[in-house]
N, C-alpha and C positions, 0 to 999 in steps of 0.2 A: 846609451852609456858611453859612447866614444868621446863625448865632449871633454870628460875628465882627462882622457889620455892626451889631449892637446897641451896639457901642462907638462913641460919636459921633465921636471923633477919627479912628478908623480908617475910619469910613464916609465922612468927607470926604476922607481920603487916597485911599481907593479910588476915589471919584468923580473926583478929580483925575487918578489914573493912567489910568482908563478913557478920559477925554476926551483926555488927552495922547497915549495910544497909538493912539486912533482916528485922530488927526491924523497920527501917525507912519506908520500903515498907508497913508494916502493918499499920503504922501511916498514910500514904498517903491514903490508902483505908478508914481507919476509919475517917479521916478528911472529905473526900467526903461524906460519909454517915451521919456524924454529921451535915454537912452543909445542907444536904437534910432534916434531922429531924428538924433543927432549922428554915429553910427558905422555904422548899417545892420547888415549881417551881423556886424560886429565888436562888436556890443552886449554879447555875453557877456564878452568880454575887458575892455571898459570897465566893465561892471557888477561884474565880479570885482575890478577894481582899486579901484573906489569902495568896495566892501565891505571890501577889504583895508585901505584907508585908515581906514575906520571902526574896524576892529579894532586898527590901529596906535595910534589915539588912545586906545582903551580900555586897551590893554596899557601904554602909557606913562603915562597919567593916573590910572588906577584905583588903583595903590598910593599915589599922592599924595592921592587922595580920602579914604583912611582918615585921614590927618592932618587934612584939611580938616574932616571930620566931627567929629574930636576937638576942634579949636580954634575952630570957628565954630558958631553956633546952627544946627541942622538946617533950620529954616524959611528962614533967609537963604540957605543953600546951595541948597536946592531952588528957591526963587524966582529967584535969580540965574541958575541954569542954564537955567531956562525962558525968561527974558528974552533971554539970549544966543541961544537956539535960535529964538525968534521973529524976531530981527533977521536971522539968517543965512538962514532958510528963505524969507523974503520976497525975498532976492536971487537964489534959484535960477531963477525964471522968466526972469530977465534975461540969463542966460549965453548965450554964442554959441560957446564953445570947450570942449573936454573938460577942459583944465587948470583952467579956472575952476570947473567942477564939483568937481574934486579939492580945490581950496583951500577952498571953502565947506563941503564935506562934512567936511573935517578939523576945522574950527572947530566945526561943529555937533556932531560926535560927541565932541569933547573936552568940551563942556558936558554931553553925555549921560553920559560916563564919570564925571563928578562926581555927576550927579543920581541914577543908579541905585544905586550902593553906599550913598549917603546914605539913600535910601528904604528899602532892604533893612535897614539897620542900625536904623532907627527902629521897624520893625514889632514885634520882640520886646518892646521896652519899652512900646509902646502897648497890646499885647494881653495880655501877662503869661503866661497858662497855655498849655501845649503844644497842647491841643485847639483853642483859638481860633487859635493861630498856624498850626497845620496847615491849618485852614480858610482862613486868609488866604493861605497859599502857593498853594492851589488857586485861590482867587479871583484872585490876582495872575497865575497862569498863564492863567486864563480871560481876564483883561483884556489880557494880552499877545497872546493869540490873536485879539483884535480886529484886529490888524495883518494877519491872514491870513484872516479870515472876513468880518466886517461891513464893515471898511474897503474891501477889494477889491470887495465887492458894491456898496457906496456909490459907489466909484470907477467901477465899470462903469455905474451909473445916471447919474452926473454926466457921464461921457464922451459920453453921448447928447446933451447940451445945452451943454457947455462944453469948451474945449480942455484938453489934459492939463496945461498949465502952471498952470491955475487950481486944480489939486489942491493945490498948495503953499500957497495961501491958506488952505485948510481946515486944513492942518497948523499954520500960524501961529496960527489961532484956537484950536486944541486946546491948544497950549503956553500961550497967553495966559490961557485959562480955568483951566488947571491952576495957573498962578502965582497967580491971583486967589484960588482956593480955599485953597491952602496958606498964603497970606499971612495968613489969618484964624485959623490954628491956633496953639496953644501947644505946641510940640514941644521940651520940655526935654531936655537931655542926660541920659543915664542915670548913676546913681551909680557904676556899676562901671567906667567908662572910666578910662584912665590919667590921672594928674595931669600938670600942665603941665611938670613937670621931665623927663618922658620925652622923649628926643630924637626929632626928626622921623625920622631914619634908622632908629632902632630900631623905631618904630611901623610904618614902611613895610616893614621886613624881617620883622616878627613873624608876620604872617598867612601869608606864604609858608612860613616855617619850620614853623609849626604844621601846615600842610597836608602837608608832606613827612614830618613825624614821626608823624602820626596814621594808623593803618592804613586806616580807612574813607575818609579824605580822600585818601590816596594813590590809592586805587581811583577816586575821583571825578575825579582828574586824567586818568586814562586814559579814563574814560567821557566826558569832555569831547570827546575826539577822535572817539569813536563818533558823537556827535551832530553835530559840526562837519563830518565828512566827508559824511554823507548830507544834512545840511541845506544845505550849501554848494551841492551840485549842483542841488537844486530851486530854490533862491533865485536862483542865477546864471543858470540856463538856461531858466526858465519862459517868458520872453518869446520866445526863439528857438524853443522847442517849439511855441508857439502861432502865431507869425508865419511861421517858415520851414518847419517840418515839416508843419504842418497848414494853412498859408495862411489863418489866421483873423485877426481884428482885435484891437484893444486890449481889448475886453470879454472875449474868451476868455482872454487872458493874466491878467486880473484874476480870472476864475473859477477858473483853476488855483491861484492863490494862496488863494482861498477854500476850495478842496478841501483843501489842505494844513492850513489852520487848522481846518477842520471836524473832521478826525480828531483834532487836538490838543485842541480844546476839549471834545470828547466824552469823551476819556480824563481830562482834568483835572477834569471834573465828577464822574467816578466815583471818583477817587483817594481822597478822605477815607474812604469806606466800604471801598474795597479795601485800604487800608493798615491797617485794623483786623483783617483776616483774613490778609493776605499780607505776609511780611517785605519790608522795603525792598529788600534785596539781590536777592531773587528777582524782584520786580516790575521793578526798574530794569534788570536783565540781560535779562529777557524783552522789555522795551521796546526795548533796544538790538538784540536779535535781529530783531524785526519791522522796525526801521528798515533794517538791513543787507539783509534779503531783499527788501524793497520797492524799495530803491534799485537793487539789481542787476536786478530784474525790469523796471525802466523801460527798460533797454537792449533787451529783447525787445518791449516794448509800442510802442516807437517805430517798429517795422517793421510794425505793424498798420495797415491803411489806413482812411481815412474817419472818420466820426463814432464808430464803434465803438472804433477805436484811441485817439481822443482821450478817450473816456469811460474806457477802461482806464487811461490815464495819470493821469486825475483820481483814480481809485480808488487807484492806487498812491501818488499824492501824499498822499491822506488817510491811508494806512497809515504813510507816513513821518512825518506829523504826529502820529499816535497813538503811535508808538514814541518819538518825540522827547519828548512830554509825559511818558510813563511813565518814561523814563530820567532826565529832568532835573528835574522838578518837586519830588521829595522831597529834593533836595540840601540845601535850607535846614533841614530837620528834622535831617539828619545833622550839619550845622555847629553848630546850637544845642545838640545833645545831647553833642557831643564837645569843645566849647570853652566856656570860661567867659564870662560876660557881658562882662567887661572886654576880652576878646580878640575878641569877635564882630565888631565893626566892621572890624577889621583882616583877619579871615579872610574875611568877605564880600567885601571889596575884593580880596583875593588871589584868591579863586575867580573873581570877575568878570574880573580881569586875566588869569589863567592860562587860563581857559576861552576867552577871546577871543584868546589867543595861538594856540590851535588853529585858530580861524576865520581868523586872519591867514595861516596856512599853506594852509588848504583853499580859501578864497575865490579867490585868484589861481590856485591849482592847477585849480580847477573851470573858470575862464575859459580858461586855456591849453589844458587838455585838450579842452574843448568846441570850440575852434578846429580841433582835429584830427578831431573826430567826437563827436556827442552820445552815441551808444551806448557806444563805448569809454570815454568819460569816466565814465559811470555805473558801468561795471564796475570801473574802477580805484578810484574813490572808495568803492564798496561793499567792495572788498578791503581798503582802508585802514581802513574802519570795522570790518570783521570782525577784523582783527589787533588793533585797539585794544580790541575787546570781549573777546577772549581774554585780553589783558593785565589788563583790569578784573577778570575772574573769578579770575585768579591772585593779584592784589594784594589783593583784598578777602577777608579771612578769613570763613568761614561763620558764625562766632560772634565778632562784633566786640566789643571792650571799649567800654563806654559811659562811660568815665572821661575827665575833662579832662586834656589834656596841658599841662604847665606851659609858660609862655612864657619 
């Protein structure tokens, strides 16, 4: 995977992403603890709502982001989004009511909904060939997993000496350094994007239309729900599992998040070699299957007492992360192979929006079901994930066409 890092522009982009996501990982832990401080045993419902607001911002803003990427220099888009996120995250330690958290999260995630598709659309133009781009996809997945591995571990260490509210300061630093690194890059727009005469509405609609009309991408739409159902459970309920089920502290909650990311980061590191031997379809469906089984097994693991039960939950979280990475990471390869360069920014934005529409459903569902029981919630969400996995297998032809679909 190191060949892609030989490209100077990508190397700096990757460094910016790593630093930014490390800060975001601190914020994820801090938000969970803040929700517990504000709502106690109702933290799962609060955190589910927070994440649902995050997804609502993504779903509403990401289609617009395709047009922003088209009309504005990518460097300006990325830096501006980071600056907004710095300002917002510094306000989170000052909140005293749940509704204030909701407002600030909405603004921050709207900025993220602009930043992420812009970053994704820049990568194919910066790297050029498919081999380096595949490596970059795995590296991006590895950097995203910092939210669930290194950041929670760092958070657990920091919580020994600072209050949880100070974790937001680390997030602000990450966004600020990311903005500084990107501001020094020359990120020209690709030659293949639409000309300015293309209407805003047409650009916003094109990505969704292409996903619906391309067989492999239709299957990706269903696969998004596989990931969202299992992922939402662990992300919403990890604090309550640590604090309520096992009566442990904030450090244990952070370590459960680290276990989730450890499984994901391990699989992401192995994917470039695995994809040389195993077709994407088989690998992604197998990943979805692992995620379904591990999520369902959490329901039984919650009944196991003591440290052994907690370790078992951690192992299952790691398997959820492994399945998540296998199912989701190769999606960028499918998009770039089945769509033309001029349409890729719109399709990446559509995938970003539609995938997060699934999370918009599953996050509050995980919170509401968790209020009725953590075990039953795991079983219901595993069932939803299994149904979506079956739909993925049906929608995805065993031999997909690798041709571009006209816009």
